[in-house]
Legacy VTK file of the C-alpha trace (Angstrom):
# vtk DataFile Version 3.0
C-alpha trace
ASCII
DATASET POLYDATA
POINTS 627 float
200.092 158.675 98.360
196.732 157.574 96.711
196.128 155.977 93.309
194.522 158.638 90.961
192.280 156.649 88.403
192.247 159.734 86.038
196.263 159.248 85.698
195.699 155.591 84.583
193.555 156.880 81.578
196.926 158.196 80.271
197.469 154.533 78.804
194.403 154.581 76.600
194.989 158.138 75.238
196.256 158.875 71.659
198.091 161.798 70.368
197.945 163.321 66.960
201.634 164.756 66.360
204.734 165.432 68.149
207.459 167.996 68.297
211.361 167.510 68.504
211.073 167.749 72.220
209.283 164.019 72.191
210.345 160.665 71.313
208.706 157.504 70.466
211.220 155.314 72.308
209.437 153.071 74.926
212.855 151.239 75.833
211.764 147.770 77.311
208.696 149.142 79.173
205.744 146.959 78.823
201.979 148.253 78.371
199.622 146.917 81.028
196.541 147.780 79.032
193.231 146.320 80.597
195.132 144.072 82.720
196.763 146.959 84.630
195.003 145.802 87.835
196.505 142.471 87.662
199.992 143.408 86.274
200.350 146.198 88.734
198.751 144.598 91.743
201.732 144.617 94.086
202.541 148.193 93.380
198.916 149.510 93.846
198.620 147.614 97.057
201.534 149.400 98.429
200.568 152.722 97.041
196.995 152.118 99.031
198.889 151.642 102.214
201.854 154.293 101.995
201.306 157.240 104.356
200.503 160.472 102.705
203.442 162.063 104.289
205.777 159.766 102.098
206.206 161.649 98.889
208.140 161.618 95.658
209.645 165.049 94.282
211.591 165.569 91.092
214.269 168.241 90.834
216.207 169.765 87.759
219.590 170.686 88.703
221.876 171.754 85.942
221.504 168.972 83.380
220.638 166.366 85.970
217.232 165.164 87.173
216.975 163.957 90.807
214.209 161.873 92.118
213.517 162.137 95.793
211.347 160.274 98.330
210.598 161.319 102.049
210.507 157.828 103.442
213.338 155.278 102.637
211.626 152.444 104.004
208.318 152.805 101.912
210.383 153.631 98.823
212.060 150.334 98.782
208.650 148.741 99.529
207.386 150.360 96.208
210.181 148.752 94.204
211.166 145.518 95.942
212.067 143.520 92.728
214.903 143.457 90.374
212.543 144.508 87.652
210.790 147.315 89.375
211.964 150.888 88.940
211.261 154.496 87.785
211.355 156.553 84.758
211.312 160.192 84.025
209.324 161.865 81.334
210.439 165.356 80.326
208.126 167.973 78.998
208.537 171.545 77.558
206.109 174.374 78.054
205.997 174.934 74.360
204.086 171.622 74.029
201.094 173.667 75.566
201.360 176.656 73.324
198.121 178.926 72.731
197.013 177.192 69.350
195.317 174.076 68.446
198.188 172.080 67.593
198.697 168.759 69.437
202.601 168.617 70.300
202.241 165.592 73.017
204.256 162.544 72.219
202.138 159.888 70.320
203.393 157.007 72.482
201.361 155.200 74.975
204.024 155.385 77.713
204.748 159.266 77.924
203.880 162.817 76.822
207.228 164.118 76.185
210.788 162.947 76.307
211.078 159.507 77.884
214.557 158.927 79.709
215.870 155.284 80.207
214.165 153.685 82.982
216.077 152.679 86.138
215.570 149.344 87.844
216.142 148.205 91.431
219.930 147.675 91.084
220.481 150.780 88.917
218.758 152.826 91.489
221.117 151.490 94.288
223.932 152.570 92.408
222.664 156.109 91.656
221.782 156.612 95.212
222.951 160.285 96.442
223.651 160.592 100.315
221.129 162.696 101.915
219.348 162.939 105.441
218.847 159.617 107.235
215.530 158.203 106.325
215.246 159.837 103.002
216.047 158.835 99.508
217.598 160.791 96.656
218.790 159.237 93.220
220.283 160.533 90.110
217.594 159.904 87.478
218.947 160.689 84.256
220.444 163.491 82.227
218.984 166.146 80.074
220.268 166.238 76.593
223.173 168.947 76.053
221.509 171.039 73.551
218.256 171.661 75.560
217.353 174.702 77.336
215.951 173.724 80.874
214.171 177.012 81.925
210.977 175.740 80.535
211.260 172.063 81.304
209.398 169.850 83.827
210.082 166.378 84.880
207.276 163.686 85.444
207.915 160.441 87.196
206.664 156.829 86.430
206.616 153.699 88.586
207.367 150.470 87.143
206.385 146.839 88.276
208.135 143.866 86.520
208.862 146.368 83.634
205.112 147.280 83.386
204.678 151.049 83.401
201.824 151.146 86.204
201.918 154.791 87.359
202.474 158.063 85.828
202.182 161.322 87.380
203.519 164.935 87.474
204.530 167.033 90.663
202.293 169.840 91.651
204.460 172.721 93.146
202.639 173.798 96.406
204.519 175.599 99.058
204.330 173.800 102.342
207.717 175.008 103.753
206.810 178.678 104.692
204.631 177.860 107.659
205.311 179.242 111.228
203.544 178.857 114.600
200.306 181.008 115.149
201.142 184.352 116.479
201.160 184.317 120.271
201.943 187.947 121.133
203.295 188.327 124.840
200.699 189.461 127.519
201.198 193.281 128.492
199.871 194.325 131.965
197.699 197.410 131.146
195.075 199.174 132.884
191.784 197.406 133.971
188.721 198.397 132.213
187.261 200.317 135.110
190.386 202.420 135.002
190.233 203.332 131.444
189.050 206.870 131.294
188.613 208.305 127.926
192.071 209.811 127.666
193.564 206.365 128.129
191.684 204.654 125.445
192.783 203.614 121.830
196.054 205.563 121.308
195.956 204.129 117.836
193.432 201.980 115.990
192.199 201.004 112.496
188.637 201.268 111.243
187.069 199.491 108.367
183.864 200.422 106.641
182.123 200.443 103.183
180.878 203.391 100.987
178.423 202.642 98.232
178.322 204.508 95.188
175.369 205.734 92.931
175.630 204.904 89.366
178.028 206.970 87.352
178.493 209.159 90.451
182.085 209.760 91.476
182.319 213.083 93.244
182.181 213.214 97.115
181.643 216.313 98.941
182.563 217.167 102.735
178.772 217.208 103.431
178.387 213.630 102.064
181.316 212.358 104.365
180.420 214.320 107.465
177.695 211.967 108.859
180.249 208.962 108.574
182.880 211.376 109.996
180.661 211.991 113.203
179.675 208.428 113.488
182.946 207.111 113.897
183.833 209.842 116.384
186.966 210.943 114.627
187.229 214.333 116.339
189.806 213.196 118.780
191.839 211.492 116.107
194.410 212.257 113.347
193.757 210.100 110.164
197.110 208.996 109.653
196.643 206.787 106.444
193.675 205.701 104.383
193.703 202.537 102.150
190.778 202.318 99.678
189.775 199.431 97.404
187.227 200.822 95.131
185.038 198.780 92.787
182.860 199.379 90.067
180.050 197.310 88.505
181.193 195.253 85.490
179.243 197.030 82.656
180.996 199.290 80.380
184.485 199.442 79.250
187.374 198.264 81.457
189.214 201.435 80.775
185.986 203.600 81.704
185.739 201.588 84.801
189.412 202.144 85.848
188.931 205.866 85.370
185.702 205.859 87.524
187.241 203.734 90.275
190.187 206.149 90.471
187.972 209.277 90.676
185.756 207.763 93.269
188.726 206.871 95.619
190.349 210.075 95.151
187.098 212.062 95.915
186.810 210.215 99.282
190.470 211.053 100.200
189.893 214.573 99.381
186.523 214.947 101.429
188.341 213.291 104.457
191.456 215.469 104.073
189.133 218.578 104.457
188.630 217.382 108.102
192.184 217.821 109.302
195.274 219.935 108.404
197.703 217.007 108.791
198.562 215.368 105.368
196.583 212.323 104.706
198.619 209.168 103.328
196.457 207.336 100.876
196.793 203.978 98.965
194.246 203.286 96.302
193.684 199.874 94.411
190.645 199.197 92.240
188.819 196.582 90.351
185.714 195.633 88.579
183.495 193.717 90.959
183.612 190.461 89.122
183.533 188.233 92.322
180.166 189.394 93.569
178.554 189.594 90.189
179.178 186.025 89.391
178.297 184.849 92.844
175.018 186.640 92.698
173.905 185.730 89.302
174.753 182.113 89.845
171.804 181.461 91.953
169.611 183.590 89.541
167.885 183.124 86.346
170.925 184.719 84.738
173.207 181.951 85.693
174.054 180.823 81.930
176.210 184.111 81.925
178.772 182.462 84.405
179.712 179.979 81.547
180.953 183.051 79.378
184.293 184.860 79.281
184.534 188.378 80.782
184.370 189.924 77.389
181.502 187.954 76.336
179.586 188.992 79.498
180.592 192.623 78.888
179.130 192.188 75.360
175.971 190.943 76.428
175.625 193.846 78.840
175.612 196.148 76.011
171.798 195.356 75.683
169.999 198.197 77.426
167.117 195.687 78.377
169.465 193.100 80.044
171.382 195.946 81.914
168.026 197.437 83.197
167.044 193.953 84.499
170.349 193.450 86.256
170.610 196.781 87.658
169.342 195.638 91.175
172.290 193.258 91.382
174.761 195.695 89.900
173.869 198.500 92.158
175.259 196.402 95.161
178.643 196.084 93.433
179.601 199.793 93.223
181.352 200.571 96.433
184.677 201.239 98.281
186.157 199.328 100.945
188.041 201.509 103.128
190.410 201.109 106.129
191.613 204.159 108.326
194.697 204.254 110.497
194.104 206.742 113.276
196.404 208.257 116.050
194.886 209.962 119.003
195.421 213.491 119.350
197.439 213.318 122.754
199.643 216.057 124.005
202.305 213.514 124.897
202.616 212.349 121.405
204.019 215.825 120.577
206.724 215.512 123.208
210.365 214.882 122.474
212.408 212.133 124.207
213.797 214.309 127.165
210.072 215.443 128.012
208.827 211.982 127.927
211.677 210.764 130.034
211.096 213.587 132.553
207.224 212.892 132.719
207.784 209.207 133.068
210.401 209.538 135.911
207.971 212.079 137.631
205.094 209.574 137.745
207.244 207.012 139.217
208.431 209.316 141.887
204.755 209.946 142.541
203.816 206.404 142.534
201.183 207.062 139.804
201.345 203.744 137.996
198.389 204.364 135.894
199.790 207.389 134.276
203.190 205.837 134.059
201.604 202.761 132.169
199.882 205.271 129.746
203.427 207.051 129.257
204.915 203.851 128.666
202.368 202.848 125.963
203.178 206.193 124.192
207.016 205.658 124.347
206.575 202.208 122.938
204.315 203.769 120.139
206.888 206.291 119.297
209.862 203.844 119.275
207.869 201.602 116.786
207.468 204.528 114.471
211.179 205.249 114.791
210.380 208.621 116.341
212.586 207.649 119.492
215.550 205.274 119.242
215.363 201.813 120.710
218.071 202.324 123.204
215.682 205.095 124.679
214.199 202.229 127.036
217.603 202.061 128.830
217.315 205.534 129.812
214.127 205.154 131.847
214.639 204.691 135.743
212.474 201.359 136.305
213.273 199.880 139.693
212.934 196.147 139.836
210.386 196.189 142.629
206.894 194.535 143.204
205.068 198.002 142.922
206.407 198.433 139.443
205.527 194.863 138.256
203.180 195.920 135.526
205.791 198.123 133.917
208.620 195.642 134.145
206.241 192.996 132.390
205.507 195.328 129.596
209.152 196.461 129.349
210.456 192.950 128.893
207.503 191.964 126.398
208.229 195.119 124.197
211.986 194.510 124.106
211.295 190.897 122.868
208.540 191.571 120.408
210.546 194.456 118.915
213.628 192.193 118.691
215.675 194.272 121.219
216.367 191.243 123.338
216.992 187.629 122.209
214.712 184.577 122.935
217.002 183.504 125.693
217.335 186.780 127.062
213.678 187.181 127.281
213.124 183.859 128.926
215.665 184.832 131.499
214.027 188.117 132.247
210.727 186.638 132.645
212.069 183.976 134.954
213.585 186.686 137.282
210.216 188.461 137.146
208.513 185.420 138.181
210.666 185.143 141.165
209.760 188.873 142.069
206.010 188.625 141.164
205.081 185.022 142.353
202.192 183.418 140.619
201.438 186.220 138.152
199.472 184.721 135.461
200.671 187.028 132.679
204.324 186.096 133.386
203.381 182.578 133.419
201.798 182.988 130.069
204.681 184.683 128.654
206.904 181.972 129.721
204.854 179.270 128.104
204.875 181.364 124.711
208.765 181.821 124.895
209.341 178.231 125.758
207.257 177.077 122.690
209.241 179.272 120.535
212.350 177.840 122.152
211.189 174.108 121.730
210.585 174.886 118.007
214.174 175.710 117.453
215.844 173.320 119.922
213.490 170.335 120.862
215.970 168.664 122.974
216.332 171.711 125.366
212.552 171.780 126.374
210.780 169.307 128.820
207.643 169.250 126.622
205.544 167.163 129.155
206.102 169.735 131.690
205.393 172.460 129.203
202.040 170.969 128.513
200.906 171.014 132.196
202.014 174.698 132.369
199.946 175.562 129.474
196.807 173.659 130.858
197.523 175.376 134.280
196.833 178.959 132.771
193.164 178.293 132.701
192.899 178.115 136.418
195.017 181.219 136.691
192.356 183.358 134.703
194.221 183.413 131.267
191.215 183.693 128.542
190.475 180.442 126.780
191.099 181.663 123.356
194.758 182.502 124.447
195.232 179.095 125.968
193.821 177.413 122.805
196.296 179.255 120.586
199.212 178.051 122.782
197.871 174.474 122.716
197.568 174.537 118.842
201.241 175.685 118.760
202.099 173.058 121.098
200.582 170.358 119.000
202.270 172.019 115.718
205.645 171.490 117.332
204.822 167.970 118.769
203.621 166.764 115.262
206.818 167.834 113.763
208.892 165.765 116.131
206.568 162.672 115.266
206.884 163.251 111.645
210.700 163.428 111.904
210.560 160.215 113.830
208.094 158.771 111.161
205.491 158.237 113.812
202.787 158.867 111.474
199.736 157.809 113.700
200.677 159.836 116.615
201.518 163.013 114.221
198.001 162.432 112.832
196.542 162.881 116.277
198.171 166.059 116.927
197.200 167.369 113.550
193.636 166.339 114.203
193.571 168.253 117.556
194.724 171.524 115.725
191.942 171.095 113.085
189.469 170.788 115.609
190.806 173.577 117.789
191.278 176.314 115.362
187.846 177.050 114.478
186.662 178.940 117.543
189.656 181.176 116.989
189.448 184.595 115.334
192.156 184.161 112.854
193.494 186.669 110.578
194.649 185.967 106.869
198.205 185.573 108.071
197.173 182.943 110.604
194.855 181.055 108.276
197.608 181.001 105.705
200.192 179.748 108.206
197.684 176.876 109.163
197.034 175.951 105.424
200.741 175.693 104.837
201.000 173.546 107.948
198.341 171.237 106.911
199.771 170.873 103.443
203.154 170.218 104.975
201.543 167.205 106.585
199.910 166.113 103.344
196.418 167.109 104.598
195.674 169.168 101.472
191.864 168.706 101.974
192.202 170.407 105.369
194.246 173.293 103.795
191.420 173.850 101.181
188.701 173.587 103.682
190.066 176.359 106.045
190.767 178.745 103.002
187.666 178.333 101.024
185.585 180.761 102.860
188.107 183.547 102.665
188.951 182.759 99.106
185.442 183.535 98.105
185.557 186.915 99.931
185.997 190.068 97.922
188.440 191.665 100.322
190.571 188.367 100.703
194.497 188.903 100.580
196.287 188.023 97.578
198.611 185.461 99.607
195.547 183.572 100.614
193.828 183.728 97.159
196.762 182.454 95.279
197.666 179.727 97.823
194.119 178.426 97.525
194.493 178.336 93.850
197.903 176.498 93.945
196.266 173.912 96.299
193.111 173.245 94.043
193.744 174.668 90.490
194.830 171.285 89.092
191.689 169.531 89.687
189.340 169.632 86.750
186.389 169.058 88.785
187.070 172.624 90.284
187.674 174.459 87.021
184.295 173.190 85.770
182.505 174.687 88.690
181.008 178.364 88.364
181.829 179.210 91.955
185.528 178.196 91.594
185.860 180.101 88.175
184.680 183.196 90.297
187.583 182.640 92.507
190.083 182.486 89.537
188.549 185.665 87.938
189.078 187.355 91.510
192.853 186.275 91.275
193.064 187.416 87.554
191.658 190.902 88.628
193.663 191.232 91.798
196.951 190.457 90.123
197.005 189.215 86.695
200.730 188.875 86.610
200.698 186.542 89.638
198.004 184.613 88.284
200.068 183.881 85.011
202.879 182.820 87.191
200.901 179.734 88.181
201.501 178.356 84.745
205.350 178.763 84.924
207.485 175.724 85.212
207.824 174.433 88.662
211.348 175.243 88.938
210.551 178.735 88.405
208.074 178.995 91.067
204.910 177.941 88.969
202.211 175.277 89.966
203.031 173.522 86.750
202.630 174.461 83.148
200.903 171.081 82.582
197.782 172.821 83.973
197.255 173.974 80.277
196.053 170.523 79.508
192.828 171.713 81.032
190.667 173.268 78.295
189.309 176.214 80.535
192.529 176.934 82.086
194.261 177.078 78.631
191.537 179.374 77.421
191.847 181.924 80.374
195.580 181.608 80.346
195.849 182.495 76.563
193.302 185.197 77.253
195.157 186.887 79.945
198.670 185.817 79.830
199.749 185.247 76.231
200.916 188.756 75.603
LINES 1 628
627 0 1 2 3 4 5 6 7 8 9 10 11 12 13 14 15 16 17 18 19 20 21 22 23 24 25 26 27 28 29 30 31 32 33 34 35 36 37 38 39 40 41 42 43 44 45 46 47 48 49 50 51 52 53 54 55 56 57 58 59 60 61 62 63 64 65 66 67 68 69 70 71 72 73 74 75 76 77 78 79 80 81 82 83 84 85 86 87 88 89 90 91 92 93 94 95 96 97 98 99 100 101 102 103 104 105 106 107 108 109 110 111 112 113 114 115 116 117 118 119 120 121 122 123 124 125 126 127 128 129 130 131 132 133 134 135 136 137 138 139 140 141 142 143 144 145 146 147 148 149 150 151 152 153 154 155 156 157 158 159 160 161 162 163 164 165 166 167 168 169 170 171 172 173 174 175 176 177 178 179 180 181 182 183 184 185 186 187 188 189 190 191 192 193 194 195 196 197 198 199 200 201 202 203 204 205 206 207 208 209 210 211 212 213 214 215 216 217 218 219 220 221 222 223 224 225 226 227 228 229 230 231 232 233 234 235 236 237 238 239 240 241 242 243 244 245 246 247 248 249 250 251 252 253 254 255 256 257 258 259 260 261 262 263 264 265 266 267 268 269 270 271 272 273 274 275 276 277 278 279 280 281 282 283 284 285 286 287 288 289 290 291 292 293 294 295 296 297 298 299 300 301 302 303 304 305 306 307 308 309 310 311 312 313 314 315 316 317 318 319 320 321 322 323 324 325 326 327 328 329 330 331 332 333 334 335 336 337 338 339 340 341 342 343 344 345 346 347 348 349 350 351 352 353 354 355 356 357 358 359 360 361 362 363 364 365 366 367 368 369 370 371 372 373 374 375 376 377 378 379 380 381 382 383 384 385 386 387 388 389 390 391 392 393 394 395 396 397 398 399 400 401 402 403 404 405 406 407 408 409 410 411 412 413 414 415 416 417 418 419 420 421 422 423 424 425 426 427 428 429 430 431 432 433 434 435 436 437 438 439 440 441 442 443 444 445 446 447 448 449 450 451 452 453 454 455 456 457 458 459 460 461 462 463 464 465 466 467 468 469 470 471 472 473 474 475 476 477 478 479 480 481 482 483 484 485 486 487 488 489 490 491 492 493 494 495 496 497 498 499 500 501 502 503 504 505 506 507 508 509 510 511 512 513 514 515 516 517 518 519 520 521 522 523 524 525 526 527 528 529 530 531 532 533 534 535 536 537 538 539 540 541 542 543 544 545 546 547 548 549 550 551 552 553 554 555 556 557 558 559 560 561 562 563 564 565 566 567 568 569 570 571 572 573 574 575 576 577 578 579 580 581 582 583 584 585 586 587 588 589 590 591 592 593 594 595 596 597 598 599 600 601 602 603 604 605 606 607 608 609 610 611 612 613 614 615 616 617 618 619 620 621 622 623 624 625 626
């Protein structure tokens, strides 16, 4: 925990009026004033030393306020004396309503309704039994006439009855992290064996189609060059996802209509190339993200200080619109994803036919064709075109000759949840005895044992596991796959150290993870997992750093976009930044309702409604959410 000097400014702020949800009562608290550094020196010294992982939290349970701390030893170091303690300030969301009325309390000590302070001996009486090494106390009761659904509890730290530290809790999800995905290694055909018939049973393609100003209709002849360049003749388009963008000039209603027409026109043109029904998903937005990014480095950068409606009003000027056209034309486009399935005769076969073909290839010792048929069978099971028990009907002998097929079968059963973790480990241990020194089996065992270690730390020899992971390099396993295993290893190790309060050892593991992830090609799901993991370890700056490049992208996932905001939106230095405001606008355009929930009370899943003390955030909230 670090001292925030901005928080200390609370003591020198004055309010103008107060509502019935505030009080003037200070109890016996003392005002440290300009001598705060002297009066609060012991507390500040401890706060500067305390590990970041040692955190306070407040919870509202029924009519009770609970205060918790994640490290019992450090908690008592913060409050060693009989006149050291804590206090709770209760705030209501209606204190931040969309008007110019000041509803915060006029007292120097608090903003809302101050509950009686608890000092050292009171705290000991109010302790609630929790997990060893943690602290939880009953910190006060909410008045019975109050509704609690729009209420938040801030906490204060007291030294010798001087109110020294005041802060609110920001709600950031740091519990939902998981290991990086380490898919099991399948034994497939080598590159020199991959004839055209064996390639890409299914795949997803990404591309961008630009639009001309005010044009929305696409014909087959417009799409034909794209269709041919992607070599789609041998594939059936199973699904298409289109995110259509217009430039920002014009009315929002007109632009929404134009976006939809453009997307539907692309779907219609692609449908003309096949008889099979094309499933489509269409989303659309005005392209504010790239517009604000592009003008931020131009002579039109003053536009970034305006609201959306103010910018649209400026763009009603034909002269300005003409000057901005070289920028705006780049913003009219559609980002497209195509899910493709190869036109293969086997894919039309039913279960009995596939079983007959597969068993024939085994009898003829044609492993290559059997591997391809196995891939098709897996694909059809995943699409629920075959039942999961179909695998049990295949005659797959446990012999060295069929090792590749056995590895794939065991991998698919586990990844599709048709076998448990313990069953999968047992199967691969048997395969390891049959197919001695097979690197793919060794890799799969390492990946499975990591997952087992996460669930049952005492059951895995983690030092031996580290040696097995490191040995994979010499066995020819690609470095990037080994690196993912090493990252997952250190994630689990850091959790053990954190639970043991070994913060220095934990920090070394976290540092290794941050240094190692950069060479990996991580998707949005992996990046979000890592960001939550770093936040879990109170390394919020690392979480912010790894998400920021994606948060600025027009095609960023909503989950990354909103998690990045939850990490950063409470910092007024960000909300004053034009580039950051662009990210916020992207969030509003992507999902206005989800953006508004950031300002819900913490107990209802929001970051905190106290964000509305920021003038810019209150303005955007009142424009977009105060319906």
